[in-house]
TIVOZA-835810 format. One line per 5 residues: number of its first residue (from 1); their letters; for each residue y, x, z of N, C-alpha, C, O. Coordinates in Angstrom, 3 decimals, padded with zeros to 6 digits, m for minus. Atoms other than C-alpha are relative to their C-alpha. Layout:
NUM) A) Y/X/Z/Y/X/Z/Y/X/Z/Y/X/Z ~ ...
//
This chain:
1) XXXXX) 000.251/001.381/m000.033/018.656/029.892/004.878/m000.832/m000.573/m001.147/m000.438/m000.247/m002.267 ~ 000.632/000.474/000.965/016.042/028.000/002.832/000.715/m000.961/m000.890/001.715/m001.496/m000.411 ~ m000.640/000.835/000.773/017.036/025.891/m000.085/m000.125/m001.518/000.433/000.778/m002.300/000.134 ~ 000.167/001.322/m000.574/015.666/022.647/001.601/000.993/m000.084/001.011/001.532/m001.185/001.123 ~ m000.952/000.295/m001.181/018.022/023.287/004.647/001.389/m000.127/m000.787/002.247/m000.791/m000.205
6) XXXXX) m001.112/000.044/000.682/020.820/023.595/002.083/000.336/m001.268/m000.364/001.528/m001.575/m000.343 ~ m000.055/001.305/000.326/020.193/020.037/000.986/000.364/m001.101/001.250/000.661/m002.281/001.064 ~ m000.209/000.890/m001.126/020.682/018.625/004.483/m001.216/000.106/000.834/m002.150/000.834/000.498 ~ 001.193/000.182/m000.900/018.261/017.766/007.404/m001.119/m000.578/m000.563/m001.000/m001.116/m001.664 ~ 001.370/000.833/000.485/014.668/016.373/006.938/000.389/m001.507/m000.165/000.045/m002.115/m001.178
11) XXXXX) m000.188/001.428/000.147/015.961/012.838/007.623/000.937/m000.306/m001.252/000.808/m001.274/m002.001 ~ m000.841/000.259/001.096/018.723/013.289/005.179/m000.558/000.255/m001.531/m000.048/m000.265/m002.523 ~ 000.682/m000.149/001.067/016.379/014.556/002.558/m000.943/m001.007/m000.185/m001.160/m001.372/m001.340 ~ 000.951/001.126/000.116/013.840/011.869/003.251/000.801/m001.221/m000.755/000.422/m001.796/m001.775 ~ m000.879/000.958/000.417/016.737/009.432/002.838/000.580/m000.130/m001.389/000.889/m001.197/m001.920
16) XXXXX) m000.496/m000.249/001.443/017.943/010.951/m000.608/m001.407/m000.281/m000.844/m001.233/m000.872/m001.910 ~ 001.206/000.163/000.628/014.280/010.773/m001.821/m000.251/m001.437/m000.336/m000.473/m001.842/m001.477 ~ 000.310/001.380/000.015/013.781/007.057/m000.862/001.128/m000.742/m000.842/000.865/m001.762/m001.479 ~ m001.022/000.564/000.837/017.284/006.352/m002.508/m000.403/000.147/m001.709/m000.163/m000.731/m002.538 ~ 000.182/m000.394/001.278/016.118/008.049/m005.753/m001.144/m001.036/m000.530/m001.187/m001.632/m001.607
21) XXXXX) 001.349/000.969/000.499/012.886/006.023/m005.895/000.553/m001.445/m000.044/000.124/m002.196/m000.920 ~ m000.335/001.405/m000.032/014.715/002.724/m005.004/000.837/m000.227/m001.092/000.766/m001.334/m001.624 ~ m000.859/000.272/001.373/017.276/003.145/m007.956/m000.832/m000.269/m001.102/m000.299/m000.742/m002.106 ~ 000.745/000.285/001.241/014.298/002.840/m010.293/m000.717/m001.362/000.044/m001.403/m001.762/m000.896 ~ 000.760/001.113/m000.351/013.041/m000.428/m008.597/000.659/m001.004/m001.117/001.854/m001.258/m001.261
26) XXXXX) m000.593/001.198/000.947/013.090/m003.168/m011.469/000.210/m001.255/000.708/m000.489/m001.528/001.684 ~ m000.419/001.155/m000.668/014.662/m006.389/m010.527/m001.293/m000.958/000.077/m001.519/m001.557/001.128 ~ 001.431/000.652/000.068/011.224/m008.120/m011.459/m000.864/000.488/m001.190/m000.461/000.978/m002.244 ~ 000.917/m000.265/000.862/008.152/m007.608/m013.114/m000.332/m001.204/m001.060/000.207/m002.295/m000.874 ~ 000.480/001.229/000.710/006.559/m009.872/m015.869/m001.495/000.315/m000.045/m002.028/001.380/m000.357
31) XXXXX) 001.380/m000.056/m000.248/003.091/m010.715/m015.268/m000.706/000.207/m001.383/m000.439/m000.537/m002.326 ~ 000.844/m000.238/001.310/000.724/m009.347/m018.058/m000.877/m000.999/m000.376/m001.289/m001.163/m001.524 ~ 001.053/001.063/000.280/m001.530/m012.166/m017.621/000.594/m001.366/m000.297/000.176/m001.965/m001.288 ~ m000.581/001.243/000.170/000.562/m015.313/m017.336/001.544/m000.005/m000.422/002.127/m001.040/m000.745 ~ m001.483/m000.282/000.628/004.123/m013.919/m018.356/000.898/m000.512/001.273/002.105/m000.420/001.047
36) XXXXX) m000.681/000.413/m000.876/005.412/m015.288/m015.106/000.746/001.270/000.724/000.305/002.418/000.663 ~ m000.664/m000.822/m000.947/007.974/m013.561/m012.767/m000.539/000.403/001.174/m000.907/m000.404/002.028 ~ 000.621/m000.539/m001.250/006.710/m011.125/m010.187/001.417/000.499/000.690/002.101/001.258/000.004 ~ m001.162/m000.527/m000.559/009.753/m010.451/m007.698/m000.490/000.701/001.229/000.257/001.585/001.649 ~ 000.312/m000.867/m001.055/007.734/m009.125/m004.692/m000.639/001.067/m000.586/m001.731/000.975/m001.145
41) XXXXX) 000.293/m001.162/000.643/007.530/m005.758/m005.798/m000.023/001.311/001.120/000.973/001.597/001.784 ~ 000.159/m001.131/m000.837/006.266/m002.695/m003.760/000.029/001.403/m000.541/m000.422/001.399/m001.686 ~ 000.090/m001.147/000.509/006.571/001.059/m004.411/m001.381/000.552/000.346/m001.905/000.220/001.410 ~ 001.273/m000.587/m000.098/003.367/002.940/m004.729/000.236/001.599/000.054/001.104/002.132/m000.637 ~ m000.078/m001.574/m000.384/002.938/006.751/m003.517/m000.299/000.559/m001.412/m001.248/000.116/m002.059
46) XXXXX) 000.149/m000.772/000.972/003.385/009.158/m006.431/m000.351/001.439/000.356/m000.210/002.346/m000.464 ~ 000.435/m001.329/m000.713/002.220/012.087/m004.343/m001.216/000.478/m000.946/m002.215/m000.209/m001.162 ~ 001.114/m000.314/000.820/000.144/014.232/m006.667/m000.012/m000.299/m001.327/m000.920/000.128/m002.039 ~ 000.061/000.777/001.387/001.032/012.419/m009.857/001.144/000.850/m000.676/002.315/000.473/m000.630 ~ m001.143/m000.834/000.503/002.928/015.273/m011.672/000.559/m000.884/m001.356/m000.174/m001.543/m002.093
51) XXXXX) m000.543/000.880/001.047/005.337/013.640/m014.203/000.351/m001.349/000.326/001.111/m001.931/m000.448 ~ m000.186/001.387/m000.127/005.437/010.294/m012.708/001.237/m000.074/001.073/001.119/000.529/002.139 ~ m001.103/000.062/m000.982/008.879/009.466/m010.923/m000.209/m001.126/000.722/000.091/m000.981/001.907 ~ 000.097/001.087/m001.027/008.131/006.095/m009.493/m000.939/m001.080/m000.650/m000.901/m001.308/m001.859 ~ 001.073/001.085/000.279/005.356/003.342/m009.642/000.365/m001.125/000.790/000.610/m000.957/001.985
56) XXXXX) m000.280/001.293/m000.713/006.066/m000.168/m008.645/m001.016/m001.040/m000.282/m001.307/m001.282/m001.453 ~ 001.033/001.122/000.008/003.454/m002.966/m007.956/000.296/m001.224/000.522/000.899/m001.361/001.586 ~ m000.414/001.382/m000.543/003.703/m006.644/m007.701/m001.338/m000.916/m000.091/m002.126/m000.706/m001.012 ~ 001.096/000.842/m000.010/001.052/m009.274/m006.960/000.604/m001.456/m000.687/001.561/m002.006/m000.144 ~ m000.446/001.258/000.544/001.575/m012.475/m009.224/m000.640/m001.034/000.763/m001.682/m000.831/001.388
61) XXXXX) 000.496/001.296/m000.404/001.093/m016.017/m008.095/m001.318/m000.348/m000.605/m002.121/m000.942/000.115 ~ 001.144/000.170/000.547/m001.731/m016.217/m010.595/m001.073/000.801/000.431/m002.211/000.533/000.046 ~ 001.165/m000.920/m000.597/m003.739/m013.501/m008.781/m000.018/001.116/m000.625/m000.839/001.903/m000.155 ~ m000.058/m001.251/000.677/m002.952/m010.655/m011.203/000.909/001.205/000.633/001.995/000.959/001.158 ~ m000.947/m000.893/m000.584/m001.530/m007.484/m010.062/000.701/000.745/m001.424/000.092/000.846/m002.490
66) XXXXX) m000.830/m000.407/001.063/001.253/m005.896/m012.338/000.662/001.292/000.476/001.325/001.342/001.512 ~ m000.718/m001.243/m000.403/002.401/m002.232/m012.336/001.211/000.305/m001.131/001.223/m000.045/m002.311 ~ m001.035/m000.688/000.869/005.562/m000.549/m013.666/m000.036/001.464/000.314/m000.401/001.777/001.448 ~ m000.010/m001.251/m000.399/005.890/003.176/m013.870/000.971/000.749/m000.902/001.137/000.423/m002.077 ~ m001.119/m000.771/000.635/008.557/005.612/m014.881/m000.395/001.439/000.217/m001.106/001.839/001.139
71) XXXXX) 000.118/m001.479/000.069/008.642/009.340/m015.788/m000.329/000.572/m001.182/000.163/000.008/m002.160 ~ 000.064/m000.589/001.435/007.421/011.655/m018.665/m000.910/m000.887/m000.662/m001.885/m001.290/m000.028 ~ 000.948/001.065/000.813/005.739/009.354/m021.286/m001.383/000.455/m000.044/m002.171/m000.490/m000.060 ~ 001.267/m000.425/000.082/002.557/011.367/m021.436/m000.643/m000.253/001.311/m001.817/m000.617/001.377 ~ 000.547/000.117/m001.264/002.129/011.188/m017.793/m000.055/m001.744/000.495/m000.956/m002.265/001.152
76) XXXXX) 000.067/001.579/m000.164/002.931/007.363/m017.534/m001.098/m000.489/m000.717/m001.774/m001.341/m000.139 ~ 001.055/000.507/000.855/000.411/006.746/m020.352/m001.422/000.379/000.769/m002.357/m000.400/000.952 ~ 001.153/m000.354/m000.747/m002.101/008.735/m018.471/m000.257/m000.781/001.302/m001.431/m000.888/001.657 ~ 000.098/000.748/m001.161/m001.479/006.644/m015.253/m000.831/m001.384/m000.480/m001.847/m001.857/000.031 ~ 000.596/001.262/000.529/m002.171/003.532/m017.360/m001.313/000.144/m000.462/m002.109/m000.779/m000.290
81) XXXXX) 001.308/m000.213/000.517/m005.167/005.048/m018.971/m001.039/000.015/001.035/m002.149/m000.500/000.905 ~ 000.838/m000.035/m001.231/m006.601/005.743/m015.630/m000.381/m001.315/000.481/m001.560/m001.539/000.757 ~ 000.153/001.260/m000.595/m006.076/002.121/m014.410/m001.015/m000.664/m000.851/m001.930/m001.293/m000.318 ~ 000.788/000.693/000.912/m007.777/000.864/m017.495/m001.395/000.481/m000.146/m002.164/m000.210/m000.814 ~ 001.411/m000.351/000.063/m011.037/002.878/m017.121/m001.087/m000.855/000.574/m002.242/m000.838/000.150
86) XXXXX) 000.866/000.638/m000.468/m012.495/000.513/m014.931/m000.375/m001.322/m000.579/m001.515/m001.779/m000.500 ~ m000.078/001.361/000.887/m011.894/m002.707/m016.924/001.070/m000.001/m001.029/001.782/000.972/m001.277 ~ m001.065/000.423/000.963/m009.698/m004.260/m019.485/001.448/m000.028/000.813/001.487/m000.558/001.924 ~ m001.218/000.182/m000.582/m006.049/m003.983/m018.578/001.104/m000.216/m001.166/001.215/000.544/m002.128 ~ m001.155/000.328/000.704/m003.075/m005.549/m020.249/000.954/000.694/000.300/001.365/000.692/001.460
91) XXXXX) m001.274/m000.779/m000.314/m000.186/m003.210/m020.741/000.946/m000.549/m000.887/000.653/m000.889/m002.034 ~ m001.159/000.419/000.733/003.276/m004.296/m021.770/001.190/000.952/000.281/000.914/001.961/000.930 ~ m001.088/m000.711/m000.158/006.774/m002.798/m021.707/001.068/m000.809/000.185/001.232/m001.792/m000.538 ~ m001.125/000.672/m000.481/009.854/m003.946/m020.011/001.086/000.598/000.349/000.906/001.691/000.885 ~ m001.185/m000.648/m000.643/013.324/m003.086/m019.155/000.161/m000.099/001.568/m000.563/m000.852/002.219
96) XXXXX) 000.028/000.023/m001.469/014.347/m002.490/m015.583/000.458/m001.439/000.432/000.023/m001.795/001.527 ~ m000.446/001.222/m000.366/016.036/m006.017/m015.441/m000.999/m001.046/m000.276/m000.702/m002.235/m000.161 ~ 001.094/000.807/000.229/012.682/m007.447/m016.331/m000.245/m000.824/m001.245/m001.037/m001.760/m001.351 ~ 000.172/000.534/001.426/013.177/m008.242/m020.054/m001.219/000.539/m000.745/m001.334/001.725/m001.052 ~ 001.352/m000.511/000.419/009.674/m008.168/m021.500/000.124/000.290/m001.437/000.766/m000.414/m002.216
101) XXXX) 000.030/m000.656/001.409/009.031/m005.997/m024.710/m001.447/m000.508/m000.418/m002.127/m001.269/000.271 ~ 001.396/000.229/000.536/005.829/m006.220/m026.852/m000.898/000.712/000.773/m000.576/001.742/001.366 ~ 000.951/m000.560/m000.604/002.605/m005.551/m025.437/m000.468/001.372/m000.724/m000.282/001.459/m001.938 ~ 000.529/m001.220/000.541/001.050/m001.960/m026.053/m001.334/m000.110/m000.141/m001.986/000.831/m000.592
//
């Protein structure tokens, strides 16, 4: 029997993967532009992004998009570097409960 089958049915493995991602969901994001709370947060697929555990995206009422990512520090930095290549990107750091830290 394959290892995947030892972890349960396909439906159970999907549910486990979704629960693992949902556990990383921040309560809110802090907008990097206006510092407002962003509470409408959606997961972003990390398929093919080695070292990234989860990415969350929220659209602020001011119109700016804010991202949160977790995983290996170098991979997270590479993700934000890739976002910044098209234009200027404000990057900040915050805890999972939305506590804003200094900008990077």
